C-alpha positions in Angstrom: -100.5 -153.6 157.4 -103.8 -155.2 156.7 -106.6 -153.3 155.1 -109.9 -155.1 154.4 -112.7 -153.9 152.2 -116.1 -155.2 152.5 -119.4 -154.1 150.4 -121.4 -151.5 152.3 -124.5 -150.4 150.3 -123.4 -149.3 147.0 -119.7 -148.7 147.9 -116.8 -150.7 149.0 -115.4 -149.5 152.5 -112.8 -150.2 154.7 -113.6 -152.5 157.6 -112.0 -152.0 161.0 -110.9 -155.3 162.4 -108.7 -155.1 165.7 -108.9 -158.9 166.2 -106.9 -160.7 163.6 -108.5 -163.9 164.7 -111.9 -162.6 163.6 -111.6 -161.3 160.2 -115.0 -160.6 158.4 -116.5 -163.2 156.2 -118.0 -160.5 154.1 -114.6 -159.1 153.0 -114.0 -159.2 149.3 -110.7 -157.6 149.2 -107.8 -158.1 151.6 -104.9 -155.8 150.9 -101.6 -156.9 152.6 -99.0 -154.0 152.8 -95.6 -155.2 154.1 -97.3 -158.0 156.2 -96.3 -159.2 159.5 -96.1 -163.0 160.3 -99.3 -162.7 162.3 -101.2 -161.2 159.4 -99.9 -163.8 157.3 -101.4 -166.5 159.4 -104.6 -164.6 160.0 -105.2 -164.2 156.2 -104.2 -167.9 155.6 -106.7 -169.0 158.1 -109.6 -166.9 156.6 -109.1 -167.5 152.9 -107.4 -170.8 153.1 -104.4 -170.0 151.0 -100.7 -169.7 151.4 -99.3 -166.1 151.2 -96.2 -166.1 149.4 -93.0 -164.5 150.9 -91.3 -161.4 149.4 -88.5 -163.7 148.1 -91.0 -165.9 146.2 -92.7 -163.0 144.8 -89.3 -161.8 143.2 -88.7 -165.0 141.4 -88.5 -164.5 137.6 -89.8 -167.9 136.5 -93.1 -167.7 134.9 -94.3 -170.9 136.8 -93.4 -169.1 140.1 -95.5 -166.1 139.2 -98.6 -167.6 137.8 -99.9 -170.9 139.1 -103.0 -172.4 140.7 -102.7 -174.2 144.2 -105.7 -175.5 146.1 -108.2 -173.8 143.9 -106.5 -170.5 144.3 -105.1 -168.6 141.5 -101.7 -166.7 142.2 -100.6 -164.0 139.9 -97.6 -161.9 140.4 -97.1 -158.8 138.2 -94.3 -156.1 138.2 -95.8 -152.5 138.8 -94.3 -149.1 138.7 -93.7 -146.9 141.7 -92.3 -143.3 141.9 -92.6 -142.6 138.1 -92.7 -138.9 138.7 -89.5 -138.9 140.7 -85.8 -139.1 139.4 -85.7 -142.5 140.7 -88.6 -144.7 139.4 -88.7 -148.3 140.7 -90.6 -151.5 140.0 -92.2 -153.7 142.8 -93.7 -157.1 142.6 -97.4 -157.4 143.8 -99.2 -160.7 144.0 -102.9 -161.2 143.3 -104.5 -164.3 144.9 -108.1 -165.0 143.7 -109.9 -167.7 145.9 -113.6 -168.1 146.4 -114.5 -164.8 144.7 -112.3 -163.0 147.3 -109.0 -161.1 146.3 -106.0 -160.9 148.4 -103.2 -158.6 147.3 -99.7 -158.7 148.7 -97.3 -155.8 148.1 -94.2 -154.1 149.7 -94.5 -150.7 148.2 -97.5 -148.3 147.2 -98.3 -148.3 143.5 -100.8 -145.5 142.7 -103.4 -147.6 141.0 -104.2 -149.1 144.3 -105.1 -145.8 145.9 -107.2 -144.7 142.8 -109.2 -147.9 142.7 -109.7 -147.7 146.5 -111.2 -144.1 146.1 -113.2 -145.2 143.0 -114.9 -148.2 144.7 -115.5 -146.1 148.0 -117.6 -143.7 146.0 -119.5 -146.3 144.0 -119.4 -150.0 143.6 -121.8 -152.7 142.1 -123.8 -154.1 144.9 -122.6 -157.8 143.8 -119.1 -156.8 143.8 -116.6 -159.5 144.4 -112.9 -160.2 144.4 -113.0 -160.9 140.6 -114.4 -157.4 140.0 -111.7 -155.8 142.2 -108.9 -157.5 140.4 -110.1 -156.4 137.2 -110.6 -152.9 138.2 -107.0 -153.0 139.5 -105.5 -154.5 136.3 -107.3 -151.9 134.4 -106.0 -148.9 136.6 -102.5 -150.3 136.3 -102.8 -150.4 132.4 -104.0 -146.9 132.3 -101.3 -145.7 134.7 -98.8 -147.2 132.4 -100.3 -145.5 129.4 -100.1 -142.1 131.4 -96.3 -142.7 132.1 -95.5 -143.4 128.5 -97.4 -140.4 127.4 -95.6 -138.1 129.7 -92.2 -139.8 128.8 -93.0 -139.4 125.1 -93.7 -135.7 125.6 -90.5 -135.3 127.6 -88.5 -137.0 124.7 -89.9 -134.9 122.4 -89.0 -131.7 124.2 -85.6 -133.0 124.3 -85.5 -133.6 120.8 -86.5 -130.1 120.0 -83.7 -128.6 122.4 -81.1 -130.8 120.4 -82.3 -130.0 116.9 -83.9 -126.8 117.2 -82.1 -124.9 120.0 -83.1 -121.3 120.7 -80.8 -118.1 121.3 -77.7 -118.8 123.3 -78.4 -122.6 123.2 -77.1 -122.9 119.6 -73.6 -122.5 121.2 -72.2 -125.4 123.1 -72.3 -125.6 126.8 -71.0 -128.5 128.9 -73.7 -128.3 131.5 -76.5 -128.1 129.0 -75.2 -131.2 127.1 -74.9 -132.9 130.6 -78.4 -132.2 131.5 -79.6 -133.5 128.2 -77.8 -136.7 128.6 -79.1 -137.2 132.1 -82.8 -136.6 131.0 -82.3 -139.0 128.2 -80.8 -141.7 130.6 -83.7 -141.3 132.9 -86.4 -141.4 130.3 -84.9 -144.6 128.8 -84.8 -146.1 132.3 -88.3 -145.1 132.9 -89.5 -146.7 129.6 -87.7 -149.9 130.1 -89.2 -150.2 133.5 -92.8 -149.7 132.0 -92.1 -152.1 129.3 -91.1 -154.7 132.0 -94.4 -153.8 133.9 -96.3 -154.1 130.6 -95.0 -157.7 129.8 -95.8 -158.9 133.4 -99.3 -157.3 133.5 -99.8 -159.0 129.8 -98.9 -162.4 131.1 -101.3 -161.9 134.2 -104.3 -160.8 131.8 -103.5 -163.9 129.7 -103.6 -166.1 132.8 -106.9 -164.6 133.8 -108.4 -165.1 130.2 -107.4 -168.8 130.4 -108.8 -169.2 133.9 -112.1 -167.3 133.1 -113.7 -170.5 131.8 -113.3 -172.4 135.0 -115.0 -169.6 137.1 -117.9 -169.0 134.4 -117.5 -165.2 134.1 -120.0 -163.0 132.2 -119.6 -161.7 128.7 -119.0 -158.1 129.9 -116.0 -159.3 132.1 -114.7 -161.4 129.1 -115.1 -158.4 126.9 -113.2 -156.3 129.4 -110.4 -158.8 129.6 -110.1 -158.8 125.8 -109.9 -155.0 125.9 -107.2 -155.2 128.4 -105.2 -157.7 126.1 -105.4 -155.3 123.2 -104.4 -152.3 125.3 -101.3 -154.2 126.8 -100.3 -155.1 123.3 -100.7 -151.6 121.9 -98.8 -150.0 124.8 -96.0 -152.6 124.6 -95.5 -151.6 120.9 -95.6 -147.9 122.0 -93.1 -148.6 124.5 -90.8 -150.3 122.0 -91.2 -147.3 119.6 -90.4 -144.8 122.5 -87.3 -146.9 123.3 -86.1 -146.7 119.7 -86.9 -143.2 119.7 -84.9 -142.5 122.9 -82.0 -144.4 121.5 -82.0 -142.2 118.3 -82.2 -139.0 120.5 -79.2 -140.3 122.4 -77.2 -140.9 119.3 -78.1 -137.5 117.8 -77.1 -135.9 121.1 -73.7 -137.7 121.1 -73.3 -136.6 117.3 -73.8 -133.0 118.1 -71.2 -133.2 120.9 -68.9 -134.8 118.6 -69.6 -132.3 115.9 -69.0 -129.4 118.0 -65.8 -130.8 119.6 -64.4 -131.4 116.0 -65.2 -127.7 115.4 -63.3 -126.6 118.3 -60.3 -128.8 117.5 -60.3 -127.5 114.0 -60.2 -123.9 115.1 -57.3 -124.9 117.5 -55.5 -126.6 114.6 -55.9 -123.6 112.3 -54.6 -121.1 114.9 -51.5 -123.5 115.5 -50.8 -123.4 111.8 -51.2 -119.8 111.5 -48.9 -119.0 114.4 -46.3 -121.7 113.5 -44.3 -119.5 111.0 -44.1 -116.3 113.2 -43.0 -118.8 116.1 -40.3 -120.4 113.9 -38.8 -117.0 112.8 -39.0 -115.5 116.4 -37.3 -118.8 117.7 -34.6 -118.5 115.3 -34.0 -114.9 115.1 -35.6 -113.4 118.3 -32.5 -113.3 120.4 -29.7 -112.8 117.8 -29.8 -109.1 117.5 -27.2 -106.7 119.3 -29.6 -103.8 119.1 -32.6 -104.6 121.2 -34.3 -101.5 122.8 -36.1 -103.6 125.5 -32.7 -104.5 127.0 -32.4 -101.0 128.5 -36.0 -100.9 129.8 -36.0 -100.3 133.5 -39.4 -102.3 133.9 -38.9 -104.6 130.9 -38.9 -107.8 133.1 -42.2 -107.1 135.1 -43.9 -105.9 131.7 -42.8 -109.2 130.1 -44.6 -111.1 133.1 -47.8 -108.9 132.8 -47.8 -109.6 129.0 -47.3 -113.4 129.6 -50.1 -113.3 132.2 -52.5 -111.6 129.7 -51.6 -113.9 126.9 -52.8 -116.7 129.4 -55.9 -115.0 130.6 -57.1 -113.9 127.1 -57.7 -117.2 125.6 -59.3 -118.5 128.7 -61.7 -115.8 128.9 -62.4 -116.1 125.2 -63.2 -119.8 125.7 -65.6 -119.1 128.6 -67.3 -116.4 126.4 -67.8 -118.9 123.8 -69.0 -121.5 126.3 -66.3 -123.9 125.4 -65.5 -124.5 129.0 
């Protein structure tokens, strides 16, 4: 899908373009979402660039993600998608800056794109161009990463309190509760690692833009904005590292609590086995070696013995369920 944005008064609006062979020259932002070959050729003809393929966008070499070709600057960053779901994912997004026009190529829907689109649709500078749009997108991506890290940190704090300060019945062990906590820790660790990967790629893109700013003669305000982005990315990367270490600590603490409770249960079983061992030994030696045993004459002795054995098996099971050991 091809979405074209052009300045209209004091806003940046979508432009309807049914004919791919006649894309408007006033377009400052061309957003290519899962583009078709026909759309690739149309954009290449208008902007005079080579649109990278999905396979090229996924390459991990820095030289394949940040480069200049025929005067156009190609920058590929890893952005977060679906961070609110149980299966967050990352997706490569390529920013192509050429002749004050921005082309974005993506195969997913990162939330910052929608936020920037709505923001610029409300108000935009009259002289807006692709350089300003790419700065808005990068800033929105950084803000989004900060929000994700903040929410993940709050969730990790909640898990930590549940481990170290359980309330009520949560103080006793419960296999499902421990399983839910471990799943939550694993998901937050995966989310944090993906955000950290995204921040690293964004930091490289911002550094690349700063290095190229001298060639395009940007204003002092935009240079200052880039410097602020660099500081934000560095601080968020440090926070992501801290959060990753905290998640590791919480995971170790959770495993330690599980091991401690298992040791307590095993200790109880060991004590009970030692306590019952002498009576069991005496019963084994002398239990059947007497001539006078009243139970031998009981008419219902055998079914009563079966019932007693069944109760002896059900009793411990119910006790373990009550203690939430099973």
